[in-house]
C-alpha positions as CSV (number, residue, x, y, z in Angstrom):
1,M,85.0,111.8,108.5
2,A,86.2,115.1,109.9
3,S,86.2,114.0,113.5
4,G,89.7,112.8,114.5
5,D,91.0,113.5,111.0
6,D,93.9,115.9,111.4
7,R,95.0,116.0,107.8
8,P,95.2,119.5,106.1
9,L,91.7,120.5,104.8
10,P,92.6,120.2,101.1
11,E,93.8,116.6,101.7
12,R,90.7,115.7,103.6
13,L,88.4,117.2,100.9
14,L,90.3,115.2,98.2
15,A,90.1,112.0,100.2
16,V,86.3,112.4,100.7
17,A,85.7,113.5,97.1
18,T,87.7,110.5,95.8
19,R,85.7,108.1,97.9
20,L,82.3,109.6,97.0
21,F,83.1,109.8,93.3
22,A,84.2,106.2,93.3
23,E,81.0,105.1,95.1
24,S,78.4,107.3,93.5
25,G,80.1,108.7,90.4
26,Y,81.2,112.3,89.7
27,E,77.9,113.4,88.4
28,G,76.0,111.6,91.2
29,T,77.9,113.4,94.0
30,S,77.0,117.0,95.0
31,V,79.3,119.6,96.5
32,Q,77.0,119.6,99.6
33,E,77.6,115.8,100.1
34,I,81.4,116.4,99.9
35,V,81.5,119.2,102.4
36,A,79.1,117.4,104.7
37,A,81.3,114.2,104.7
38,A,84.4,116.3,105.2
39,G,82.8,118.2,108.1
40,V,83.4,121.7,106.6
41,T,81.4,124.5,104.9
42,K,81.1,125.2,101.2
43,G,83.0,128.4,101.8
44,A,85.9,126.4,103.3
45,M,86.0,124.1,100.3
46,Y,85.8,127.0,97.8
47,H,88.8,128.6,99.5
48,Y,90.9,125.7,98.1
49,F,88.9,124.4,95.1
50,A,86.9,126.9,93.0
51,A,84.6,124.2,91.6
52,K,83.8,120.5,91.8
53,D,85.8,119.8,88.6
54,D,88.9,121.2,90.3
55,L,88.7,118.2,92.7
56,L,88.4,115.8,89.8
57,Y,91.4,117.3,88.1
58,E,93.5,117.3,91.3
59,I,92.7,113.7,92.1
60,Y,94.3,112.5,88.9
61,H,97.0,115.2,88.7
62,R,98.4,114.1,92.0
63,L,98.6,110.5,91.1
64,L,100.2,111.2,87.7
65,A,102.7,113.6,89.3
66,L,103.7,110.9,91.8
67,Q,104.1,108.3,89.0
68,T,106.0,110.7,86.8
69,E,108.5,111.6,89.5
70,R,109.1,107.9,90.2
71,L,109.4,107.1,86.5
72,R,112.0,109.8,86.0
73,R,114.1,108.3,88.7
74,F,113.9,104.9,87.0
75,A,114.7,106.4,83.6
76,S,117.7,108.2,84.8
77,G,119.1,105.4,86.9
78,Q,121.9,102.9,86.2
79,G,121.7,99.5,84.6
80,P,120.3,98.0,81.4
81,A,117.1,99.5,79.9
82,E,115.2,96.3,80.5
83,E,115.8,96.4,84.2
84,R,114.7,100.0,84.5
85,L,111.7,99.5,82.3
86,R,110.6,96.5,84.4
87,A,111.0,98.6,87.6
88,A,109.0,101.4,86.0
89,A,106.2,99.1,84.8
90,V,106.0,97.4,88.2
91,D,105.7,100.8,89.8
92,V,102.9,101.9,87.4
93,I,100.8,98.8,88.4
94,E,101.6,99.0,92.1
95,T,100.8,102.7,92.4
96,S,97.6,102.3,90.3
97,L,96.3,99.5,92.4
98,A,97.3,101.3,95.6
99,H,95.2,104.3,94.4
100,L,92.4,102.3,92.8
101,D,89.7,104.7,93.6
102,E,91.6,107.6,92.0
103,V,92.2,105.5,88.8
104,T,88.5,104.4,88.8
105,V,87.2,108.0,89.2
106,F,89.4,109.4,86.6
107,F,88.8,107.0,83.8
108,R,85.1,107.1,84.4
109,S,85.0,110.9,84.5
110,M,87.8,112.5,82.6
111,H,85.4,113.4,79.8
112,L,83.4,115.6,82.2
113,L,86.4,117.9,82.8
114,P,86.3,121.3,81.1
115,A,88.2,121.4,77.8
116,E,91.2,123.2,79.2
117,K,91.6,120.8,82.1
118,Q,91.3,117.8,79.7
119,K,94.0,119.4,77.5
120,A,96.3,119.8,80.5
121,V,95.7,116.2,81.6
122,R,96.5,114.9,78.1
123,A,99.7,116.9,78.0
124,E,100.8,115.4,81.4
125,R,100.0,111.9,80.2
126,R,101.8,112.4,76.9
127,R,105.0,113.5,78.8
128,Y,104.7,110.4,81.0
129,H,104.3,108.1,78.0
130,E,107.2,109.7,76.1
131,C,109.5,109.0,79.1
132,F,108.3,105.4,79.3
133,R,108.6,105.0,75.5
134,A,112.2,106.3,75.7
135,L,113.1,103.3,77.9
136,V,111.6,100.9,75.3
137,E,113.6,102.6,72.5
138,E,116.8,102.4,74.6
139,G,116.3,98.7,75.0
140,Q,115.8,98.4,71.3
141,R,119.1,100.2,70.6
142,E,120.8,97.9,73.1
143,G,119.4,94.9,71.2
144,T,117.4,93.6,74.2
145,F,114.1,94.4,72.6
146,Q,113.0,93.8,69.0
147,A,113.6,96.8,66.9
148,G,110.7,95.9,64.6
149,V,108.1,96.5,67.3
150,P,106.8,100.1,67.2
151,A,107.7,101.6,70.6
152,D,104.5,103.7,70.6
153,L,102.3,100.7,70.0
154,A,104.0,98.7,72.8
155,V,103.5,101.6,75.3
156,N,99.9,102.1,74.3
157,F,99.3,98.4,74.6
158,F,100.7,98.3,78.1
159,F,98.9,101.4,79.4
160,G,95.7,100.3,77.8
161,A,95.8,97.1,79.8
162,V,96.8,98.9,83.0
163,H,94.0,101.4,82.7
164,Q,91.5,98.5,82.4
165,I,92.6,97.0,85.7
166,S,90.1,99.2,87.6
167,T,87.2,97.7,85.7
168,W,87.8,94.1,87.0
169,W,90.4,93.9,89.8
170,H,89.4,93.9,93.4
171,P,91.8,93.7,96.4
172,D,89.7,90.8,97.8
173,G,89.7,88.9,94.6
174,P,91.7,85.7,93.7
175,L,94.7,87.6,92.3
176,D,96.6,89.9,94.6
177,A,98.4,93.0,93.3
178,T,101.8,91.4,93.1
179,T,100.5,88.5,91.0
180,V,98.6,90.8,88.7
181,G,101.8,92.9,88.3
182,D,103.9,89.8,87.5
183,Y,101.5,88.6,84.8
184,Y,101.3,92.1,83.2
185,I,105.0,92.6,83.2
186,G,105.7,89.2,81.8
187,L,103.2,89.6,79.0
188,F,104.6,93.1,78.2
189,L,108.3,92.3,78.3
190,D,108.1,88.9,76.7
191,G,106.5,90.5,73.7
192,L,109.3,93.0,73.4
193,R,112.3,90.8,74.1
194,T,114.6,89.8,71.3
195,G,114.6,86.0,70.8
196,S,111.1,85.5,72.1
197,G,109.9,84.6,68.6
198,V,107.1,87.1,68.8
199,F,107.0,89.3,65.7
200,E,110.4,88.3,64.7
201,G,110.9,87.7,61.0
202,R,108.3,90.3,60.1
């Protein structure tokens, strides 16, 4: 892996750890296996990551930071809330499928993080969900989305479905990433949209 790989060492270690965690599980992968695959010493790894769980935390933190930055751009953009929510939802699915190993590793192994790191991750996710929920609420105020649908429930429904993608989707399967995204977005937005008949009259 190290041969011909000119990425900075932290990036190389994270890439190797992500692959090995996805293949063998976090608990089934040793620090020695990580450094051997990266072509470095344990001392070199510990210069950047104090422990194996630091790698696990960083894998998800980086993906969530990327998604959060992009979501904020959609949320602060111009146009109707539905258009911006659609763009944000498409982005969540596309970035999740593009980083499928990271998503797989994290949702298999988050419970293995130390309590403080779990707390930090939950806080990051909560901030992300709150920004996403604000777009749903904006659409409800505009009258595009049904006011009677709890925004929290809608957001949790969508992300619950997205987080399950890593348990069944494969890039070589019958549905490509774009098709999966189209189905998920349609189901999500159709359930929210005023005039859809779903939940109206309750």
